[in-house]
KOLGU-311619 format. One line per 8 residues: number of its first residue (from 0); their letters; for each residue x negated, y, z negated of C-alpha. Coordinates in Angstrom, 2 decimals. Each point is the difference from the previous one (the first is absolute). Example, Ala and Ser with C-alpha at 12.3 -4.5 7.8 and 13.67 -1.06 7.14 Angstrom:
# KOLGU-311619
0) as) -12.30:-4.50:-7.80  -1.37:3.44:0.66
END
This chain:
# KOLGU-311619
0) mcgiagii) -106.48:121.72:-91.81  -0.79:1.40:-3.39  1.12:0.81:-3.50  1.16:3.41:-1.23  0.55:1.53:-3.43  0.73:3.38:-1.52  0.81:1.98:-3.13  2.20:3.09:0.10
8) elngrpad) 0.31:2.06:-3.18  3.38:1.72:0.15  -0.82:2.46:-2.80  -2.96:1.47:1.88  -2.89:-1.54:-1.92  -2.90:-1.58:1.95  0.21:-3.66:0.91  -2.28:-2.31:-2.01
16) esrlramn) -2.81:-1.12:2.31  -1.09:-2.92:-2.18  3.50:-1.48:0.06  0.20:0.50:3.77  -3.31:-1.81:0.47  1.20:-2.85:-2.20  3.10:-0.34:2.17  -2.06:-0.13:3.18
24) avmahrgp) -2.51:-2.47:-1.41  2.56:-2.75:-0.58  1.03:0.21:3.67  -3.51:-0.52:1.40  1.15:-3.19:1.75  2.40:2.04:2.15  -2.82:2.11:1.39  -3.53:-1.35:-0.47
32) dadgffle) -1.56:2.31:2.61  0.27:3.39:-1.72  1.70:1.99:-2.71  0.85:3.68:-0.28  1.49:2.57:-2.39  1.46:3.48:0.14  0.99:2.01:-3.07  1.38:3.51:0.06
40) knyglahr) 2.31:2.01:-2.23  2.53:-2.41:-1.51  -0.50:-3.07:2.19  -2.54:-2.64:0.90  -0.06:-2.42:2.95  -1.99:-3.22:0.36  -0.59:-2.40:2.88  -1.53:-3.41:0.71
48) rlsildls) -0.85:-0.69:3.64  0.04:-3.13:2.12  -1.44:1.27:3.28  2.10:-0.96:3.05  0.11:3.12:2.23  -3.02:2.32:0.36  -2.53:-1.83:-2.14  -2.05:3.15:-0.61
56) tsanqpfs) -0.13:1.79:-3.36  1.64:3.05:1.61  3.33:-1.86:-0.21  -0.31:-0.60:-3.73  2.80:1.29:-2.21  1.40:2.15:-1.58  0.29:1.79:3.34  0.94:3.62:0.77
64) dsaqryit) 1.50:1.64:3.05  -2.15:2.49:1.94  1.52:2.97:-1.82  -0.75:-1.59:-3.38  3.60:0.51:-1.08  1.08:-3.64:-0.18  -1.89:-2.91:-1.50  1.06:-3.63:0.08
72) vfngelyn) -0.74:-3.49:-1.22  1.44:-2.56:2.37  0.42:-3.79:-0.03  1.01:-1.86:3.15  -0.16:0.24:3.77  1.76:2.35:2.43  0.09:-2.11:3.15  1.07:2.81:2.32
80) yrdvqqrm) -2.33:2.67:-1.39  -1.63:0.55:3.38  3.37:0.83:1.55  0.70:2.52:-2.77  -3.51:1.39:0.34  0.66:0.83:3.65  2.85:2.25:-1.14  -2.60:2.27:-1.64
88) pehhfstt) -2.23:0.88:2.99  -1.05:3.30:-1.61  -1.74:-1.76:-2.87  -3.57:-1.30:0.12  -0.07:-3.23:-1.98  -3.17:-0.72:-1.94  0.71:-3.73:-0.50  1.76:-2.84:1.82
96) sdtevlve) 2.00:-0.95:-3.10  3.77:-0.10:-0.41  -0.38:1.83:-3.32  -1.07:3.20:1.75  2.97:-0.25:2.36  2.33:-0.45:-2.97  -1.20:3.04:-1.91  -0.10:2.26:3.07
104) wfarkgie) 3.49:-1.08:1.07  1.30:0.53:-3.52  -1.51:3.51:0.02  2.08:0.75:3.10  3.22:-1.92:-0.63  0.22:-0.58:-3.73  1.72:-3.10:-1.33  2.34:-0.06:3.02
112) giadfsgm) -2.99:-1.04:2.10  -0.24:-3.34:-1.76  2.68:-1.46:2.29  -2.33:0.48:2.98  -2.36:-2.70:-1.27  0.22:-3.72:0.53  -1.85:-1.92:-2.63  -0.35:-1.19:-3.57
120) fafamvdr) -0.99:2.61:-2.53  0.16:1.57:-3.41  -1.57:3.40:-0.52  -0.19:3.03:-2.24  -0.22:3.47:1.58  -0.87:3.13:-1.98  0.78:3.51:1.20  -2.82:1.94:-1.66
128) qtgditla) 1.69:3.31:0.77  3.34:-0.69:-1.70  -1.05:-2.81:-2.32  2.75:-2.25:1.40  -0.80:-3.70:0.16  1.69:-2.64:2.18  -0.12:-3.78:-0.45  1.33:-2.05:2.93
136) rdrfgvkp) 0.47:-3.66:0.89  0.55:-1.77:3.34  3.32:-1.15:1.39  0.00:-3.59:-1.27  -2.26:0.24:-3.05  -3.01:-1.78:1.50  -2.38:2.07:-2.12  0.64:0.32:-3.74
144) lyyyhnge) 0.28:3.19:-2.06  0.87:0.16:-3.72  0.49:3.08:-2.14  0.60:0.96:-3.62  1.65:3.28:-1.02  0.51:1.04:-3.62  0.81:3.69:0.39  -3.55:1.13:-0.76
152) rlvfasel) -1.82:-1.76:2.82  0.46:-2.22:3.00  -2.47:-2.81:0.60  0.00:-2.12:3.19  -2.00:-2.85:1.49  0.05:-2.86:2.47  -0.05:-2.47:-2.86  1.51:-0.38:-3.45
160) rallasgy) -3.35:-0.89:-1.52  -1.27:3.46:0.99  2.88:1.65:-1.88  -0.82:-2.11:-3.05  -3.66:0.99:0.32  0.98:3.66:-0.22  0.97:-0.48:-3.64  3.17:2.04:0.57
168) vkatldsq) 2.30:-2.97:0.63  1.05:-2.21:-2.87  -0.66:-3.68:0.60  3.60:-0.97:-0.70  2.21:-2.34:2.00  3.19:1.36:1.55  2.89:-2.29:-0.99  2.12:1.07:2.99
176) alrsyfry) -2.83:-1.04:2.29  -0.09:-3.44:-1.59  3.53:-0.66:1.26  -1.20:0.75:3.53  -3.16:-2.09:-0.43  1.83:-3.15:-1.07  2.67:0.38:2.66  -2.26:0.77:2.96
184) qsvaspgs) -3.53:-1.02:-1.15  -1.09:3.64:0.19  1.12:3.41:-1.26  2.26:1.89:2.39  -0.53:3.62:1.03  0.31:2.62:-1.40  -0.80:-1.70:-3.31  -3.28:-1.48:-1.17
192) ilegvrql) -1.06:-2.52:-2.60  -1.28:2.86:-2.20  2.33:2.17:-2.02  0.17:3.54:1.37  -1.80:-0.84:3.26  1.84:0.19:3.31  -0.74:-1.16:3.50  0.43:2.72:2.58
200) paghflqi) 2.71:-1.64:2.14  -0.75:-0.85:3.61  0.83:2.86:2.35  -0.04:2.60:-2.78  -2.13:2.96:-1.02  -0.43:1.69:-3.37  -0.72:3.74:-0.04  -1.32:1.79:-3.07
208) skgqpals) 0.66:3.73:0.26  -0.46:2.41:-2.93  -0.39:-2.98:-2.28  3.31:-1.63:1.00  0.02:-3.37:1.84  2.76:-0.62:2.58  0.53:-3.35:1.75  1.28:-0.02:3.60
216) cwytstdt) 0.66:-2.63:2.66  -1.47:0.45:3.48  0.81:-3.46:1.45  2.47:-2.78:-0.79  -0.11:-3.64:1.04  3.40:0.48:1.68  -1.48:2.56:2.43  0.54:-1.27:3.54
224) gapadfsg) -1.48:2.96:1.85  1.34:0.87:3.44  2.76:-2.13:1.55  -1.57:-3.02:1.68  0.46:-1.57:3.44  2.34:-3.00:-0.18  0.88:-0.23:3.68  -0.47:-3.77:-0.16
232) peavkkni) -1.96:-2.84:-1.62  -2.93:0.35:2.40  -0.35:3.70:-0.76  -0.02:-0.74:-3.73  -2.69:-2.65:0.35  -2.08:2.28:2.21  0.21:2.82:-2.54  -0.92:-2.24:-2.91
240) rhllekav) -3.02:-1.31:1.85  -1.12:3.52:0.87  0.43:1.27:-3.57  -1.89:-2.94:-1.50  -2.79:0.41:2.57  -0.33:3.66:-1.01  0.14:-0.89:-3.72  -2.91:-2.42:0.38
248) ekrlvsdv) -1.98:2.31:2.28  0.21:2.87:-2.51  -1.27:-2.24:-2.79  -3.18:-0.86:1.87  -1.36:3.51:-0.59  -3.09:-0.47:-2.15  -3.71:0.70:-0.18  -0.64:-3.42:-1.56
256) pvgaflsg) 0.79:-3.49:1.37  3.67:-1.01:-0.17  1.13:-3.55:-0.66  3.31:-1.80:-0.28  1.57:-2.56:-2.27  1.03:-2.88:2.26  2.13:-2.44:-1.95  1.29:-1.86:3.02
264) gidsslvv) 3.54:1.30:-0.45  2.05:2.02:2.47  -0.60:3.47:-1.48  -3.77:-0.10:-0.45  -0.45:-1.76:3.35  1.92:2.74:1.80  -2.07:2.68:-1.72  -3.23:-1.69:1.13
272) almarags) 1.33:-0.38:3.55  0.79:3.71:0.17  -3.37:0.91:-1.53  -1.79:-1.99:2.69  2.03:1.68:2.75  -0.41:3.51:-1.42  -3.71:0.14:-0.76  -3.16:-0.54:1.98
280) atvntfni) -1.94:-1.60:-2.84  0.31:-3.66:-0.97  2.49:-0.41:-2.83  -1.30:-1.36:-3.30  2.54:-2.49:-1.37  0.01:-1.85:-3.29  1.96:-3.03:-1.04  0.05:-1.60:-3.41
288) cfkeeafd) -0.10:-3.75:0.45  0.33:-2.95:-2.34  -0.86:-3.67:0.08  3.47:-0.75:-1.34  2.27:-0.33:3.04  3.04:1.14:-1.99  -1.53:3.48:-0.27  -2.15:0.25:3.11
296) eskwaqmv) 1.16:2.08:2.98  -3.37:0.37:1.70  0.80:-1.95:3.18  2.66:2.55:1.00  -2.31:2.89:-0.83  -2.69:-1.58:2.18  2.45:-0.25:2.92  0.52:3.76:-0.12
304) arkyntnh) -3.71:0.68:-0.53  -0.90:-2.08:3.07  2.70:1.65:2.12  -1.44:3.46:-0.71  -3.64:-0.99:-0.40  -0.26:1.59:-3.43  -3.02:-0.11:-2.27  1.75:-2.49:-2.24
312) qsielkpt) -1.06:-1.21:-3.40  1.77:-2.66:-2.00  -0.75:0.48:-3.66  0.52:-3.21:-1.90  1.40:0.38:-3.48  0.57:-2.70:-2.54  2.56:0.15:-2.77  -2.91:0.42:-2.38
320) hfldeltn) -0.78:3.36:1.68  3.37:1.29:-1.11  -0.54:-1.29:-3.50  -3.53:1.44:-0.15  1.24:3.37:1.25  3.06:0.15:-2.25  -1.51:2.26:-2.64  -1.44:2.34:2.64
328) aldamdsp) 3.38:0.20:1.72  1.82:0.71:-3.25  -2.58:2.68:-0.83  0.71:1.57:3.41  3.68:0.48:-0.86  0.49:3.67:-0.74  3.65:-0.77:-0.65  1.14:-3.51:-1.01
336) sgdginsy) 1.50:-2.10:2.78  1.16:-3.58:0.32  -1.53:-0.10:3.47  -3.21:1.27:1.54  -2.57:-2.66:-0.97  -0.03:-1.31:3.57  -0.56:3.52:1.37  -2.99:0.51:-2.27
344) vvskavrq) -1.72:-3.25:0.97  0.56:0.52:3.73  -1.05:3.67:-0.12  -3.19:-0.85:-1.86  -0.88:-2.75:2.46  0.45:2.35:2.97  -1.89:2.85:-1.67  -2.94:-2.32:-0.62
352) qgitvals) -0.21:-0.47:3.78  -0.88:3.70:0.35  3.45:1.27:1.01  1.28:3.26:-1.51  3.28:0.37:1.95  2.46:-2.77:0.88  3.43:-0.10:1.63  2.71:-2.14:-1.54
360) gvggdelf) 3.21:-1.46:1.41  2.12:0.72:-3.07  3.30:1.68:0.74  1.24:-2.16:2.84  2.38:-1.93:-2.24  1.37:3.15:-1.60  0.56:1.73:3.33  1.25:-2.88:2.16
368) agypffpt) 2.24:-1.94:-2.42  -2.55:-2.68:-0.79  1.31:-0.97:-3.44  3.00:-2.30:-0.62  1.93:2.67:-1.91  0.35:2.14:3.16  2.55:-2.34:1.64  1.48:-0.75:-3.44
376) yykirqrs) 0.79:3.67:-0.51  1.29:0.31:3.55  2.44:-2.88:-0.50  1.23:1.31:-3.36  0.59:3.45:1.44  1.91:-1.51:2.91  2.43:-1.20:-2.67  -0.33:3.01:-2.27
384) qvwdntal) 3.75:0.53:-0.44  0.44:-3.52:-1.35  -3.14:0.27:-2.13  0.88:3.35:-1.54  3.55:-1.12:-0.84  -0.96:-3.25:-1.73  -2.28:1.30:-2.75  1.89:-1.77:-2.80
392) lrqvfgkm) 0.04:-3.34:1.82  -3.71:0.26:0.80  -0.80:0.71:-3.64  1.95:-3.10:-1.07  -2.08:-2.13:2.34  -3.12:1.68:-1.40  0.98:-0.91:-3.55  0.63:-3.60:1.05
400) mevnsrln) -3.54:-0.18:1.36  -1.34:1.41:-3.26  1.66:-2.81:-1.96  -1.78:-2.61:2.08  -3.49:0.85:-1.18  -1.47:-2.96:1.86  0.58:1.79:3.28  -2.59:2.54:1.15
408) lskiktll) 2.56:2.38:1.47  -0.79:3.19:-1.90  -0.50:2.12:3.13  3.22:-1.22:1.61  1.79:0.65:-3.29  -1.35:3.56:-0.14  0.91:0.54:3.64  3.56:-1.14:-0.60
416) earkssia) 0.29:2.40:-2.92  -1.16:3.00:2.06  2.57:2.77:-0.28  0.06:0.89:3.71  -1.34:-1.24:3.32  -2.03:3.13:0.78  -3.77:-0.18:0.21  -0.46:1.88:-3.29
424) wlypvfrq) 1.69:-2.89:-1.83  -1.29:-2.97:1.98  -3.63:0.95:0.72  -1.02:0.00:-3.68  1.29:-3.57:-0.21  -1.89:-1.07:3.12  -3.26:1.35:-1.40  0.41:-0.81:-3.71
432) vlpdsipd) -2.79:-2.26:-1.23  1.16:-0.75:-3.57  3.57:-0.18:-1.26  0.57:2.72:-2.60  0.88:-2.70:-2.51  -3.66:-1.01:-0.38  -1.54:3.32:-1.10  3.21:0.90:-1.87
440) aifslpag) -0.45:-3.06:-2.20  -3.55:1.05:-0.82  0.36:3.72:-0.71  2.44:2.87:0.29  -0.22:1.94:3.26  2.08:2.99:1.15  2.49:-0.44:2.82  -0.51:1.60:3.39
448) dmvqeall) -1.47:-0.83:3.37  -2.15:2.58:1.77  0.22:-1.86:3.32  3.79:-0.06:-0.09  0.16:3.65:-1.09  -2.14:0.99:3.00  2.23:-1.95:2.38  3.19:1.46:-1.45
456) aqkeaidr) -1.45:3.50:0.41  -0.42:-0.69:3.73  3.32:-1.83:0.44  1.53:2.29:2.62  -3.10:0.00:2.19  -0.46:-3.77:-0.37  3.63:-0.71:0.88  -0.48:1.72:3.36
464) lpllsqvt) -2.66:-2.53:1.03  0.52:-3.44:1.58  0.33:-2.74:-2.62  -3.41:-1.60:0.58  -1.61:3.44:-0.13  1.63:0.58:-3.37  -2.04:-2.91:-1.33  -3.16:1.44:1.59
472) vaelmgyt) 0.58:3.32:-1.76  0.53:-1.83:-3.29  -3.28:-1.83:0.58  -1.81:3.28:0.72  1.40:1.56:-3.18  -0.43:-3.15:-2.07  -2.42:-2.87:0.50  -2.12:1.66:2.70
480) qntllkdm) -0.82:3.16:-1.95  -0.01:-1.44:-3.49  -1.72:-3.35:0.48  -1.38:-0.75:3.46  -1.76:3.29:0.78  -0.98:0.62:-3.61  -1.65:-3.42:-0.27  -1.74:0.37:3.35
488) dqmsmavg) -1.41:3.37:-1.02  -1.20:-0.91:-3.47  -1.46:-3.35:1.02  -1.73:1.15:3.21  -1.31:3.22:-1.50  -1.40:-1.96:-2.94  -2.59:-1.36:2.46  -0.35:3.12:2.20
496) lelrepff) 2.12:-1.23:2.92  2.51:2.19:1.84  3.10:-1.77:1.31  2.19:1.42:2.76  3.53:-1.22:0.79  1.24:0.73:3.57  3.50:-1.33:-0.68  0.52:2.85:-2.46
504) dhalvqyv) -0.58:2.66:2.65  2.83:2.46:-0.51  0.81:0.42:3.72  0.41:-3.77:0.33  2.06:-0.22:-3.20  2.31:2.84:1.05  0.71:-1.65:3.33  0.59:-3.51:-1.35
512) lqvpdnlk) 2.38:1.36:-2.66  2.29:1.13:2.82  0.02:-3.35:1.85  3.48:-1.58:-0.09  0.44:-3.23:-1.95  0.96:-2.01:3.08  -3.48:0.67:1.44  -1.90:-0.55:-3.25
520) ypetpkkl) 1.82:-2.97:-1.57  -2.67:-2.69:-0.66  1.45:-2.98:1.88  -3.60:-1.19:0.00  -2.68:1.51:-2.30  -0.42:3.71:0.81  1.47:-0.59:3.45  0.06:3.64:1.08
528) lvdslqgl) -3.66:0.51:-0.91  -1.09:-3.20:1.75  2.03:0.80:3.10  -1.34:3.57:0.10  -3.59:-1.23:0.13  0.61:-3.14:2.01  -3.08:-1.65:1.43  -2.50:1.56:-2.39
536) ipdeviyr) -0.39:-2.98:-2.34  0.25:-3.76:0.58  3.37:-1.70:-0.45  -1.59:-2.35:-2.54  -0.54:3.01:-2.29  3.55:1.26:0.44  1.83:-3.27:-0.61  -2.24:-1.66:-2.56
544) pkkgftfp) 1.40:-0.65:-3.48  -0.69:2.90:-2.33  -2.18:-0.98:-2.93  -0.49:3.21:-1.90  -3.04:0.95:-2.04  0.82:-1.75:-3.27  -1.95:-2.07:-2.46  0.80:-2.57:-2.68
552) wkhwmkne) 0.24:2.44:-2.91  2.36:-2.30:-1.86  -2.58:-2.79:0.04  -2.88:2.31:-0.92  1.89:1.55:-2.91  0.60:-3.44:-1.47  -3.59:-1.10:0.50  -3.01:2.21:0.85
560) lkpfcssm) 1.71:3.24:-1.12  1.84:-1.46:-2.97  -2.41:1.30:-2.71  0.00:3.48:1.55  3.78:0.13:0.38  0.57:-1.37:-3.48  -2.27:2.65:-1.49  1.81:2.82:1.81
568) irsfaark) 3.47:-1.33:-0.85  -0.80:-0.41:-3.68  -1.57:3.43:-0.15  3.07:1.61:1.59  2.31:-1.98:-2.27  -1.76:1.51:-3.01  0.74:3.58:1.11  2.43:2.17:-1.89
576) gvnnqall) 3.60:-0.26:1.18  -0.52:-3.32:1.83  2.10:-3.06:-0.87  -2.95:-2.28:-0.66  1.99:-3.21:-0.07  1.92:0.71:3.20  -3.15:0.68:2.05  -1.93:-2.97:-1.38
584) rhwndfll) 3.02:-2.24:0.59  0.12:1.16:3.64  -3.73:-0.73:0.36  0.53:-3.47:-1.47  2.95:-0.62:2.34  -2.27:0.87:2.92  -2.66:-2.45:-1.18  2.70:-2.68:-0.33
592) depqakwm) 1.16:0.76:3.55  3.45:1.08:-1.08  1.88:1.41:3.05  1.00:3.26:-1.72  -3.66:1.00:-0.51  -1.77:0.99:3.24  -3.67:0.78:0.40  0.71:3.61:1.00
600) diwlfvvl) 1.93:0.50:-3.26  -3.17:-0.78:-1.91  -2.40:1.67:2.41  1.61:3.41:-0.36  -0.56:-0.12:-3.76  -3.59:-1.20:0.48  -0.84:2.82:2.42  1.67:2.62:-2.18
608) eywlqkns) -1.82:-1.08:-3.14  -3.35:-0.04:1.80  0.66:3.51:1.34  1.04:1.30:-3.42  -3.20:-1.33:-1.55  -2.21:1.19:2.85  1.36:3.56:-0.21  0.57:0.09:-3.78
616) vdmh) 3.68:0.82:0.53  2.48:-0.37:-2.86  3.64:-1.01:0.01  2.52:1.94:-2.07
END
């Protein structure tokens, strides 16, 4: 797990080493163990290293193949690198790192060889013979990669702050990205919060040949791989269990101790169970516990820890810890997000216990229909003909709800007004955090929805999938890539912790996408997942009420955090182009507990203003 950066001068001039070093320096938290640089001709590469595989200095990057033709900087983990390595018996490997396997395989197969790897990654590969350069990102966008191209040069990095540190990127907010931020609490791919900066989309590569960049797709979230075995329910459950066992086993590859987040929920408990069964070493498990019973889930985590005799640590946190760490967490945000504070605090607590790698149970809900909108979408689509032919009537009902402002029915209203019943029209409503009316009253934002555009572009492929799998694909292209994985990366890497997510193993995802709805429908929470791994975790864990990792932000923002929030809101309200009165009125409505003003409405403005100040970014 690392950070990468590079400068490519498209007009042939040498890359500026001082700017490259400045870019690398601001990413020191991503790789505290080593840094490295390579400059030649018109390009420069930089790397920060967090040592996970082959802890020796011989595995430091940038790293060349044995023929010295290709050189790479690589961020991530290739879980099956040993399998790929065995396909090159003629080569004598000088390290035990996955980076060497990557560069040697690329030297033989080119970019087509990327599909042979299972893992999370973002890398840059330079062909020193032709001068061609390739940037690539993993299937689901677990590892970040941003780039800026102005015709004269292309600059890339794992983080936005590195691009700003180069001095080539203007610190100006992208107004199109703001629409995405306020709708979904984060900026959707391929955009970014900075004007002119793009995210390399998940499953894509960018090739620069003879000074011309060309973007190509090598994997889509609708990819189901080979036809799966659906000879009966028992076969399906057996296959899911096998695939999840393999996904966990692959993610135990490490030359440093591996731990696991154990929340006490179904997903993390299953991951720990499979870790204990797959490895010979005692599993290190960590649970965040609280004195407040409303938040505490430690008793269920302890049940699982006792069952598998893990080296279990309960780390007690008080609400004051979150308040004390708030500034540090906001500083860790490379891109503003309405979520992620929890991830920072938990990651820091685990890292302080000496753990560098941890497995997480995120992804189970997205893959096995764990959210309420999965069955909601299924039921709407079962009546799609009625839905699609009653658009006018639905809009009338929506307008009636709008008149009754005392009712908090904005999401239902928006859902009723959706043009069609397809996932491209309904998913954005399911995941929308703020109604457009709130930011629209405060400043002028362009229309458009990058999440919806991505779904519409994949409409034919999505329509071929079972209905519940259509929602999974939307999650992979939307919330998962743009918020969940982005927050987990930026918050864990801020403290030098690598997180691995077995549920996002592509072989598992491809299989589950093919499972028919009648086998996957969540009659009980994530029924297919639970049934597939029956007996691995106690029934008390499976059937307990779900609490969720939430905290009383509304209370804090009206009390302990009120001065901080007020300062940020007033500062944002004073910015050019902002309707000062509208924003301050919304803040006052929140303080008066008016139902139309929610804490998240305010929090998104607070986070954005803090980020703008921290990074000296201007609005138009």
